[in-house]
TIGUVO-215247 format. One line per 4 residues: number of its first residue (from 1); for each residue x, y, z of N, C-alpha, C. Coordinates in steps of 0.1 Angstrom, whole numbers. Example, Ala and Ser with C-alpha at 12.3 -4.5 7.8 and 13.67 -1.06 7.14 Angstrom:
// TIGUVO-215247
1	132:-57:78:123:-45:78:132:-33:78 | 128:-22:71:137:-11:71:129:0:79
END
This chain:
// TIGUVO-215247
1	8:-12:0:0:0:0:9:12:0 | 6:21:-10:14:34:-11:7:45:-2 | 16:53:4:11:64:12:11:76:3 | 0:83:2:-2:94:-7:-6:106:1
5	1:117:1:-2:129:8:-6:140:-2 | -17:147:0:-21:158:-8:-20:171:0 | -13:181:-5:-11:193:2:-18:205:-5 | -26:212:2:-33:223:-4:-44:229:5
9	-55:232:-1:-67:238:6:-77:242:-4 | -89:245:1:-100:249:-8:-106:239:-16 | -114:243:-26:-122:234:-34:-112:227:-44 | -101:233:-48:-92:226:-57:-86:213:-51
13	-82:214:-38:-77:202:-31:-88:191:-30 | -100:196:-27:-111:186:-26:-113:179:-39 | -112:186:-51:-114:180:-64:-104:169:-66 | -91:172:-62:-81:162:-64:-83:149:-55
17	-88:152:-43:-90:141:-34:-102:132:-38 | -112:138:-45:-123:130:-50:-119:119:-60 | -108:123:-68:-103:113:-77:-94:103:-70 | -85:108:-62:-75:99:-55:-82:89:-46
21	-93:92:-40:-99:83:-30:-105:71:-37 | -106:71:-51:-111:60:-58:-101:50:-61 | -88:53:-59:-77:44:-63:-75:34:-51 | -75:21:-55:-73:11:-44:-59:10:-40
25	-57:5:-28:-44:1:-23:-35:14:-20 | -41:25:-16:-33:36:-12:-39:41:1 | -30:47:10:-34:53:22:-34:68:19 | -45:75:20:-46:89:15:-46:98:28
29	-38:108:27:-37:118:37:-39:132:31 | -47:140:37:-49:154:32:-43:163:42 | -33:171:38:-26:181:46:-32:195:42 | -39:201:51:-47:213:48:-43:226:55
33	-42:237:47:-40:250:53:-51:254:62 | -48:262:72:-58:267:81:-57:283:81 | -53:288:70:-50:303:69:-63:311:65 | -73:304:61:-85:311:56:-91:321:67
37	-94:333:64:-100:342:74:-112:350:68 | -118:344:58:-130:351:52:-143:343:55 | -154:350:53:-167:343:54:-170:338:67 | -177:326:67:-181:319:80:-169:316:88
41	-158:311:81:-146:307:88:-140:319:96 | -139:330:89:-133:342:95:-141:346:107 | -154:346:106:-162:350:118:-160:341:130 | -160:328:127:-158:319:138:-144:319:144
45	-134:322:136:-121:324:141:-120:335:151 | -126:346:147:-126:358:156:-133:356:169 | -144:348:169:-152:345:181:-144:336:190 | -140:324:184:-134:314:193:-119:313:193
49	-112:321:185:-98:320:184:-93:306:181 | -98:300:170:-94:287:166:-90:287:152 | -82:277:148:-78:276:134:-90:276:124 | -87:280:112:-97:280:102:-102:266:98
53	-115:264:98:-120:251:96:-127:249:82 | -128:259:74:-136:258:62:-130:248:52 | -117:249:50:-110:240:41:-110:226:46 | -109:224:59:-110:211:66:-123:205:63
57	-134:213:64:-147:208:61:-149:204:47 | -144:211:37:-144:208:23:-137:194:20 | -126:193:27:-118:180:25:-125:168:31 | -132:170:42:-139:159:49:-150:154:39
61	-158:163:33:-168:160:24:-163:153:12 | -152:158:7:-145:152:-5:-140:138:-2 | -135:135:10:-130:122:13:-140:112:18 | -152:117:21:-162:107:26:-165:97:15
65	-168:85:18:-169:74:8:-181:76:-2 | -191:83:3:-203:85:-6:-211:97:0 | -219:102:-9:-228:113:-5:-239:108:5 | -239:113:17:-249:108:27:-255:120:33
69	-265:118:41:-272:129:48:-262:136:57 | -252:129:62:-242:135:71:-233:145:63 | -229:141:51:-221:149:43:-229:161:38 | -241:160:36:-250:171:32:-251:181:43
73	-252:176:55:-253:184:67:-240:193:68 | -229:187:66:-216:194:67:-215:205:57 | -222:204:46:-221:215:35:-232:225:36 | -242:223:44:-254:231:45:-250:245:50
77	-255:256:43:-251:269:46:-264:277:49 | -265:284:60:-277:291:64:-280:303:55 | -292:306:52:-296:316:43:-295:330:49 | -296:340:41:-295:354:46:-305:358:56
81	-317:351:57:-327:355:66:-326:347:80 | -314:341:82:-312:333:94:-305:341:105 | -307:354:105:-302:363:116:-287:361:118 | -283:358:130:-269:356:133:-262:344:126
85	-270:335:122:-265:323:115:-263:325:100 | -267:337:95:-266:340:81:-252:338:75 | -251:329:65:-238:327:58:-230:316:65 | -233:312:76:-225:301:83:-228:288:77
89	-217:280:76:-218:266:72:-221:258:84 | -230:249:84:-233:240:95:-221:232:99 | -213:227:89:-201:220:92:-191:228:100 | -190:241:96:-181:249:104:-185:251:118
93	-198:252:120:-203:254:134:-201:241:142 | -203:229:136:-201:217:143:-186:215:147 | -177:218:138:-163:217:141:-159:227:152 | -164:239:151:-161:249:161:-167:245:175
97	-179:240:175:-185:235:188:-177:224:194 | -172:214:186:-165:203:191:-151:208:196 | -145:217:189:-132:222:193:-133:231:206 | -143:239:207:-146:247:219:-148:238:231
101	-156:227:229:-160:219:241:-148:210:245 | -140:205:235:-129:196:239:-116:203:241 | -115:215:235:-102:221:235:-91:215:227 | -95:206:217:-86:199:209:-91:199:194
105	-84:207:186:-88:208:172:-86:195:165 | -75:188:167:-72:176:160:-82:165:164 | -86:164:177:-96:155:181:-109:157:175 | -113:169:173:-126:173:167:-126:168:152
109	-115:170:145:-114:165:131:-115:150:131 | -108:143:140:-108:129:140:-122:123:143 | -129:129:152:-142:124:156:-152:126:145 | -152:137:138:-161:139:126:-157:130:115
113	-144:128:113:-139:119:102:-145:105:105 | -145:100:117:-151:87:121:-166:87:117 | -173:97:121:-187:98:118:-190:97:103 | -181:104:95:-183:104:81:-177:91:74
117	-171:82:82:-165:70:77:-154:72:67 | -146:82:70:-135:86:61:-124:76:62 | -119:71:50:-108:61:50:-96:69:46 | -89:74:56:-77:82:54:-76:92:65
121	-66:101:64:-63:111:74:-65:125:69 | -70:134:78:-71:148:75:-63:155:85 | -53:163:81:-44:169:91:-42:184:87 | -44:192:97:-41:207:94:-26:208:95
125	-21:217:86:-6:219:86:-1:225:99 | -10:233:106:-7:238:119:-20:238:127 | -19:238:140:-31:240:149:-31:253:155 | -23:263:150:-23:276:155:-34:284:147
129	-38:296:153:-46:305:145:-36:315:138 | -36:314:125:-25:321:117:-31:332:108 | -22:341:104:-26:352:95:-15:354:85 | -19:353:72:-9:355:61:-6:369:59
133	7:371:53:11:385:49:18:383:35 | 13:391:26:19:391:12:26:404:9 | 38:404:4:45:416:-1:45:415:-16 | 40:426:-22:39:426:-37:51:433:-43
137	52:432:-56:64:438:-63:63:453:-63 | 51:459:-62:49:473:-61:52:479:-47 | 56:470:-38:59:474:-24:47:474:-14 | 35:471:-19:23:470:-11:24:458:-2
141	18:459:10:17:448:19:2:445:22 | -1:432:21:-15:428:23:-16:418:34 | -24:421:44:-25:412:56:-39:405:55 | -38:391:56:-50:383:56:-53:376:43
145	-55:363:45:-57:354:33:-69:359:24 | -79:363:30:-91:367:22:-89:380:14 | -79:388:18:-76:400:10:-66:399:-1 | -58:388:0:-46:387:-9:-51:386:-24
149	-61:377:-27:-65:376:-40:-73:388:-45 | -79:395:-36:-87:407:-39:-80:420:-41 | -69:421:-33:-63:435:-33:-49:435:-40 | -43:424:-43:-30:424:-50:-31:431:-64
153	-24:442:-66:-24:449:-79:-12:446:-87 | -2:440:-81:10:435:-89:13:421:-84 | 23:415:-90:27:402:-86:31:401:-71 | 28:390:-65:32:388:-51:47:383:-51
157	55:390:-44:69:388:-43:72:378:-32 | 66:379:-21:69:370:-9:57:368:0 | 55:356:4:44:352:13:50:347:26 | 44:352:37:49:347:51:37:348:60
161	40:345:73:30:347:83:33:359:92 | 23:365:98:25:377:106:33:373:118 | 31:362:124:39:357:135:44:343:133 | 53:339:142:59:326:141:49:314:141
165	51:305:132:41:294:130:49:281:131 | 43:271:138:49:258:139:40:247:133 | 46:237:126:38:227:120:33:217:130 | 21:211:127:16:200:136:25:188:134
169	27:181:145:35:169:145:30:159:135 | 17:157:134:11:148:125:14:151:111 | 15:164:107:18:168:94:32:164:90 | 41:166:99:55:162:96:56:147:95
173	50:140:103:50:125:103:45:120:89 | 34:126:85:28:122:72:37:124:60 | 44:135:60:54:138:50:65:128:50 | 70:125:62:82:116:64:78:102:59
177	66:98:60:62:84:56:57:83:42 | 55:94:35:48:95:22:57:88:11 | 50:81:2:56:76:-10:54:86:-22 | 42:93:-22:39:103:-32:33:115:-25
181	37:127:-29:32:140:-24:26:148:-36 | 13:150:-36:7:159:-46:5:173:-40 | 8:183:-48:6:197:-45:-5:202:-54 | -16:207:-48:-27:212:-56:-39:204:-55
185	-49:205:-64:-51:217:-72:-55:228:-63 | -51:241:-66:-56:251:-57:-49:264:-59 | -53:274:-53:-47:288:-54:-33:287:-49 | -24:293:-57:-10:292:-54:-6:298:-40
189	-10:311:-38:-6:318:-27:-15:317:-14 | -27:312:-16:-36:311:-5:-41:296:-1 | -37:287:-10:-40:273:-6:-27:264:-5 | -18:266:-15:-6:257:-15:5:262:-7
193	10:274:-10:21:280:-3:20:282:12 | 7:285:17:6:286:32:11:274:39 | 10:262:33:16:250:40:31:250:39 | 36:254:27:51:252:25:59:263:32
197	53:274:36:62:284:43:63:282:58 | 57:271:63:59:267:77:73:260:78 | 82:265:85:96:261:84:98:245:86 | 91:240:96:93:225:98:88:217:87
201	77:221:81:71:214:69:80:216:57 | 86:228:55:95:230:44:107:220:45 | 113:219:57:124:210:60:121:196:57 | 109:192:62:104:178:60:103:175:45
205	97:184:38:95:182:23:108:182:16 | 118:190:19:131:190:12:138:177:15 | 136:171:27:143:159:30:136:146:26 | 123:148:22:115:136:19:119:129:6
209	119:116:6:123:108:-5:110:105:-14 | 99:110:-10:86:108:-18:88:115:-32 | 80:109:-41:79:115:-54:69:127:-53 | 74:139:-57:66:151:-55:61:156:-69
213	47:158:-69:40:160:-81:31:173:-79 | 33:182:-88:25:195:-88:14:193:-98 | 2:195:-93:-10:195:-102:-15:209:-104 | -14:214:-116:-16:228:-119:-31:231:-120
217	-34:244:-117:-48:249:-120:-50:249:-135 | -63:248:-138:-66:249:-153:-65:264:-158 | -68:273:-149:-69:287:-152:-60:295:-143 | -56:307:-147:-49:316:-139:-60:323:-130
221	-55:330:-119:-65:336:-110:-61:351:-109 | -71:359:-110:-70:374:-108:-65:377:-94 | -55:385:-93:-49:389:-80:-38:380:-76 | -39:367:-78:-29:358:-73:-19:354:-84
225	-24:350:-96:-15:345:-106:-19:350:-120 | -24:362:-121:-27:368:-134:-14:369:-142 | -14:364:-154:-2:365:-163:8:354:-160 | 6:345:-150:15:334:-147:14:323:-157
229	25:317:-161:25:305:-168:29:294:-158 | 31:281:-163:34:270:-154:48:273:-147 | 58:278:-155:71:280:-148:70:290:-137 | 61:300:-139:60:310:-128:55:304:-115
233	45:294:-117:40:287:-105:51:279:-99 | 59:272:-107:69:263:-101:80:271:-95 | 84:283:-101:94:292:-95:89:297:-82 | 77:301:-81:71:306:-68:72:296:-57
237	69:284:-60:71:273:-50:85:272:-46 | 94:271:-56:109:270:-52:114:281:-44 | 109:293:-47:114:305:-40:110:305:-25 | 99:299:-23:94:298:-9:98:286:-2
241	100:275:-9:104:262:-3:112:255:-14 | 126:256:-13:134:250:-24:135:235:-25 | 124:229:-28:123:214:-29:124:211:-44 | 126:198:-47:127:194:-61:114:187:-65
245	107:192:-74:95:186:-79:98:176:-90 | 93:164:-90:96:154:-100:88:156:-113 | 75:160:-111:66:161:-122:56:173:-120 | 51:178:-131:41:188:-131:30:182:-140
249	17:183:-136:6:178:-143:-3:190:-148 | -6:190:-160:-14:201:-166:-26:195:-173 | -37:203:-174:-49:198:-181:-48:202:-196 | -51:193:-205:-51:197:-219:-66:196:-225
253	-76:195:-216:-90:194:-221:-94:207:-229 | -98:205:-241:-103:217:-249:-115:223:-242 | -115:236:-241:-126:244:-235:-133:252:-246 | -146:252:-245:-154:260:-255:-152:275:-253
257	-154:282:-264:-152:297:-264:-160:304:-253 | -173:299:-251:-181:306:-242:-176:305:-228 | -169:294:-225:-163:292:-212:-151:302:-210 | -143:302:-220:-131:311:-220:-135:326:-219
261	-146:329:-226:-151:343:-226:-156:346:-212 | -162:337:-205:-167:339:-192:-156:341:-182 | -145:333:-183:-134:335:-174:-126:348:-177 | -126:352:-190:-119:364:-194:-125:376:-187
265	-138:376:-184:-145:387:-178:-139:390:-164 | -133:379:-158:-127:381:-145:-112:381:-146 | -107:384:-158:-93:385:-161:-85:372:-158 | -92:360:-161:-85:347:-160:-84:341:-174
269	-74:333:-175:-71:326:-188:-65:312:-186 | -65:304:-196:-60:290:-194:-45:291:-191 | -40:283:-183:-26:282:-179:-18:278:-191 | -7:285:-194:2:282:-205:15:275:-200
273	21:268:-209:34:261:-206:45:268:-214 | 56:272:-207:67:278:-213:79:268:-212 | 84:265:-224:96:255:-224:109:263:-226 | 120:258:-221:120:245:-213:114:247:-199
277	106:237:-195:100:238:-182:109:235:-171 | 106:240:-159:115:238:-147:114:223:-142 | 105:216:-147:104:201:-143:97:194:-155 | 96:181:-154:90:173:-165:75:175:-164
281	69:178:-176:54:181:-177:47:169:-183 | 36:165:-177:27:155:-183:13:162:-184 | 7:160:-196:-6:166:-198:-17:156:-199 | -29:159:-194:-40:149:-194:-53:156:-196
285	-63:149:-201:-77:153:-201:-82:152:-187 | -84:163:-180:-88:163:-166:-101:170:-163 | -106:178:-172:-116:188:-169:-130:184:-175 | -140:190:-168:-153:190:-174:-159:204:-170
289	-171:207:-175:-177:220:-173:-190:218:-166 | -193:227:-157:-207:227:-151:-211:242:-152 | -221:244:-161:-225:257:-164:-214:265:-171 | -210:276:-165:-198:283:-170:-185:281:-162
293	-185:271:-154:-174:268:-145:-166:256:-150 | -153:256:-149:-144:245:-152:-141:238:-139 | -143:225:-139:-139:217:-127:-131:205:-131 | -124:199:-122:-117:187:-124:-127:175:-122
297	-127:166:-132:-136:155:-132:-130:143:-123 | -138:138:-114:-133:127:-105:-127:116:-112 | -134:110:-122:-129:98:-129:-117:101:-137 | -116:113:-143:-104:116:-151:-92:118:-142
301	-95:124:-130:-84:126:-120:-79:113:-115 | -88:104:-113:-84:90:-108:-75:84:-118 | -79:84:-131:-71:77:-141:-58:84:-143 | -57:97:-143:-45:105:-144:-35:101:-132
305	-40:101:-120:-31:99:-109:-26:85:-108 | -34:75:-112:-29:61:-113:-18:60:-123 | -20:67:-135:-9:66:-145:3:74:-141 | 1:85:-134:13:93:-130:21:86:-120
309	14:79:-110:22:72:-100:29:60:-106 | 23:53:-116:30:43:-123:42:48:-131 | 40:59:-137:51:66:-145:62:69:-136 | 59:75:-124:70:79:-114:78:67:-109
313	71:56:-106:78:44:-102:87:38:-113 | 82:38:-125:89:33:-136:102:41:-139 | 100:54:-139:111:63:-143:120:67:-131 | 115:68:-119:123:73:-108:125:62:-97
317	118:51:-98:119:41:-88:111:44:-75 | 110:35:-66:103:37:-53:89:32:-53
END
């Protein structure tokens, strides 16, 4: 049984996990950022002074074996007419209540994972309440994960935390035991890098003998990666955590013009590849569309990851 760790956060990481959980004979671990400070998560952080749980909740639902009433409860969000509950996710409230009552964030995650019958591990990269700081090329400084994608007017030069952050012991152990580590899919500066800039995690990743695979977003993102190509993503990772990536996976699914036009309205475009690439690139049909939105297809992701892991073993060993 191969140990597979997925590092990221947000809906992108959940999309990758939905494909990976279909693969037999792997032990799947999701290593999740807790830097989110917007929406329901941000409000609960300020009230209870606990790590962000929104991405944890998304990952739980993605790793659950099937859609059940319990997973539906975890994703339910109260409507605007719900007074003080307006905008809150019920899953966030449950995680907050368990953490507040037990005083143990990790125990709360473990208990809900058992209820959802999750086959694998969900681990926050840190159990601290953390705040991101981005320094942009124009000299501006942005404080807070929720503001970075909205307020960055030039490329982000450096990402860090406002105060000292330590990795969770479980996160380090998962990296040390991993056979494969996938980075992504997800926002570069607010989902992936927040994990890699924790010093102990960075050291563990650099020393890990696991095969390291970056799964790129299908589209660039306004504020975070506008104008970035694949090499820009890989360089940003190396600049913040100088590890060696074995492979980069990109989507080659053709997208209809009306989808591209829709994303162009938000200043987003398909990710391009500049050669020579900083690492070996493999391209796959990974995407499907729902309305005007591009998403990663579970079955396509499963097939891709199975082939990529076999490719890595054949070419790199292990």
